[in-house]
N, C-alpha and C positions, 0 to 999 in steps of 0.2 A: 749724484744724490739717488737718494732714497724716493719713489714715484711711484704710484698705482696707474697704471695705465689700462683702455680700455683698447683691445684690440680689435673684440666688434662685438655689436650691440647681445647683450642677453637677458634672462629672465634673471633678476636679482636673487635669487634663491640660488641659481646656479653658482654663484659667486664671479661675477665673466671680471671682475678686476685684480689686477694681480701685479702684484709690488714686485717692483724690482729696480737693477742699480742703473740708473738713466742718466744722461748725458748732464751737466749743467746746462741752463742754456747762456748763451753768446751777448755780452752786452752789446747792443743798437743805437746806431744815433734816434735819439730822443724819445729812447725807454730810463728804465730803469730795472736794475736786479734786483729784487726782494727774498728777504727773507724769510718765507713763512713760518710763522708761529702758533696759526691757526688757522682754518679753513672751515666755514659753516657748511651745511650740508641743506641742499633746496631741493622741494617735487622737481623742478626742472634737472637737476642732476638727475633724479631718478626718472626723468624721462629722454634722457641722452641717453643713459646707458642700456635702457630696456629697449632704448630702438620706438620708442612712441614717436620721439623726436625726428628726422631723417639725418644720417651721419653726414657729418660733412670734414671731417679729416679724424684719419684713419693710419695709425694707432693714437690714442688721447687721452689728455692726464682733464679728467676735468675736476668741479672744483670753482665760485665763482666767489666765494665772501671770502679775499680774503685779508686778514690780520698781519703784518709784521712789521719787519723795519730796511728800512733801504741799505744793502750790502753793496751797490755799487752803479754809479749811475754815470748819463753823459750831461746832465746841467747841473749848472750851480746852483741850482732854487734849492737843492734835494741833498741838502748830504748823509753823507754815512748815518747807518744810526738812526735815520728821523724814522718816526713810525708814518705806516701808510695803510689804506685800503685800499683792495680792488673789487667792482664791483661786477654785475652780467655782462654792461655794455663796457669793452671795452677801447673802444677808440669807435668815430667818424667819419665820414670822407670830409665832413665841412663845409660840403659846394652844390649839393641836392637841394630842392627847394625845403626841403624841409629844414635842414640844419641851417638855413637863412635866415626861416620865418619863427627860431629859436623853438624848434620839434627835434630836438636830436636825436629822443627816442623816437623818432620813424622814420631815422634815415634807410634812405634807400640800399646802403650799403655797409652795413654796420659788421665791428666786429666785437662777438661775443667770446669772453672771457673762459673758459671750458667747454667750449662748444666747439667755435671756428681757430680757436686755437690755445694751447695749454694754458691750463689753468692752475688751483691753485692745490690737489691730492699730492702735493710734493715739495720737499725743503727749502725748492727754489721756484719762482715762476719771477718770468718775462711782461712788464706793462710798459703803454704809453706812458710818457712820463705825465701828460697835461688829463690824464682820464685815473689817475689816482685820488687819496683827497686825507689829508691829514687825521687823524685818529683824537679825538678830547685823551683831555692826559687822565683824566678820573673815570676812565676804562680799559680793564686790562686788555691784553688779545683774546684772551678764551670771552670774555663778555662783549667786544666789539665788534666780534667778527660775523652771527647771525644778524647785524645790526644793516650789514653793506647790502642784501638782497634783500631780506624778507623784513627787513625795518623802513630799507629806502620802498621798498614797490607796495608794502601796505599804506605808508604816509602818502604817497601819490595815490591810491587805491581811493584815500578820502581824498582827495583833490580831484580826482575824477569825478565823484560823487557828488562833487560841491558840501561837501559837510561844512556848518555854521556851528557856532559856539550856541552852545544851549539845543543839541536838533536830539531829535529822538532817531537812533539808527541802530541799525540792526548786522549784524557781522554774523555768516552762516559757515560754519568751520569753525577750528579754533587750534588751530597748530600755531608753528613758530612766524608767521605775519601776524594772526591774528590779538594773540598774547602779547605783539609789540602796540598794536594797533592802539587797542582798549587802554592803555596808557597814557596815548596820545592823545584821545578822547576822553577819559578821565581829566585832564589837562585844561582841556576846550571845555569843559562843565557841561556835558552831552552827556543822555542816560543811555545805555551800551542795553540790547536785548541779544541774549548769542544762544542760537540753535545751532547742535553739534553732540557729534555721535562720541561713545566714550564718557562712561563716566568719566570719568579722570580727568579730563579733555574740561566737561561740565563742574566739577570742583575745580577746577583749574580758573573757572572763568569767573565762579562765586569768590573765590578768594583775592582776584583780582579788580572785583567792582564792578560785575555786571550786573546793573537795577531787575532782571532777572534772567533766567537759565534754562533751556528746554532740549528735550531730544531732538533730530535730525526732521522728526517728521509731526515737529509741535509747534505750533504759529505761535509769535508773541500778541501777548493780551493786549498791546495797542496798535494802530495803525502807526511806519515809521514814516519817515523824516528820506531818510538814506538806507539803504542797504549796500555791504559790500559780502559776494560769495567769495571764499577761500579753497570751495572743494573742485574739482577741475571734472563734476559731473554735472550734466544738465537737468535733474530735475530740480537740485541745491540753487539753480536760476529761478525757477520755474514758483518754489518756494520764497524764495525773498522776493516776487514781484508781487506775489499775489497777499503779501505784511504791507506793501506801500501804499500811502495815501495817495489825491489827484498831486500830481504837478513831481511824484514822489522819483528818484533816480533810485537802480542798482548797480553797481559800480561788475563788473566782474576779473576778480584776480586770478586770472589762467594763460598759459601758455599753450597750454592745451585744454581741450574742453570733449567730453563723452558724445555729445548731442545736447539737443535740445527738443523736448519731448512738444508734439502739437498743442497748441493753448489756446484758452477762448481770449479775444481779442477782445471781444465788449466789455468780459469782465476783468480780466489782469492787465492790460495796457493801453483802454481809453483813457481819457482825462488828462492827457499831457502825460504819465508816466514815462519813461524812459529806463531803455538797456544798453548799457557803455561799460566798453572795452577797455585793459587799462593795457598798454603797451609797452616793457621797460620801465626805463625811467632816465632823466636826466639829470648832468652836474647838479644844476640846482636845486634838484628835489634831494639828490644825498646832503650838500652843503647844509639846505635850509634843515632836513630832519637828523641831523647829528650836533648842531646847536641844539634846537629842541628838547635831542632827546639826553647831553651835555647841562640843559635848562633843569629839566626833571627829574632826573640823578635817576635814567632809566637804565634799568641792569636786567638781560634777561633773563629767563630758568633754561640752564643748557643742560646739556648731558654732554657728557666726554669723551670723545672715544679715538683712541690712540693709532696710527694709519694703518697699521697692520689690521684693525680692527672697520676698516671701511664699508668691506662687500656687507657687513652687520649693521653697522650708521643706514643704510641705505634701506635694509631689510625691516630694522625697527621705526626707519619713517614709514616707509611703510604698509606696515600693519598698524599704524597709528599707535604705537605701543611706549612711546616716551613724550611729556609734556613737554612744551616750549620746542627748543630749537637743536638738535646736535649738531656737534661740533666737533673734527678731527684734529687733533695737538700734534706737533711737529716739535 
């Protein structure tokens, strides 16, 4: 099969992913072999490729927003041809205290798709059958792929922030996850305030229904009930915190953060304001979000790249040169 292989991390401008002919994965008990039709490109992939997340497997096939169909399976519940998706959490131990209390996203021994096991930048991928999710019939593979991490993790971020219908919600950064989260917020009758760099991102936010859009250093004109930060930059966390009302919550949607600057506790955090981090997602998050996505007709904005241009897709993500999500097509 054709696959994009990362032999060792490196700056994406040096194009460290190599397109090669690789062995097709062998089916194992409890798994399904998936014929990959599309794989979303996530900022976490960029952190892995550039080494900001320490290498866990080399060589590696990255990619963890897989949309495709079952090509072979070891369970009768998923016959060949079934359309399924695979996300970042590729498996958990099921026995640690977090799994047993319903917080599998915090599992002590998780499997990460495209990080600890090979992912979807290839024609075929192997996945645990109990960690694949059925895809809505209303979404084709190209538009389903970005929902499988950016969409689910954005949805979980709203949950972690404690968003309630009608809230004033700030989105700080407006990339793949935020442009999907705003659709859910609109369905919940929330007023959305977007601070982001890049004129094209601001235009997209405005067209998708934001009540106010400003630059990355601009402060929303009202106090926010909740805020979610999508940029891996500590300064953005401070900007979000400074926009909260008393009792408000900032949820940090970033698997990697450069730093958080010193800040004035009395002015920014006192008053029972809270900072929370968002860690991974659960299968319940995936099922709930995909159901909502189908109900509201969510259709993400995507830019498609063939597998041979996977390095260019990651470069575009790093430079914020595309709106919405990048998707590798096969």
